[in-house]
C-alpha positions, 0 to 999 in steps of 0.5 A, a space after each residue: 768920641 764924636 768922630 765918623 767916616 766922611 762921606 764921598 761921593 764924585 760928580 762930573 770927575 770931583 771927589 766931594 767930601 763930607 767933613 765935620 760941620 758939615 762942610 763939604 769939599 771937593 776935591 781934584 785927586 789930594 788937591 782940594 779945588 775952591 772953597 769949602 761949601 755948605 751945602 752938598 747942593 752948592 760943592 757938586 754944580 762946583 764941580 759940576 762947573 768944573 772941566 770934566 776930569 777922568 774919573 778912572 784918574 782917582 
């Protein structure tokens, strides 16, 4: 099967998740912020541009 565990990284308090494609999504809690990104650097740059989030609110 093509199932794999998604990679998760935190940048500026936001969660960046890699999903199939590969596609990278930025989440604020359970809510997606912005578009789907093709590269992890794009997602990280977007998360860095957002207001800093309290990392304890994962």
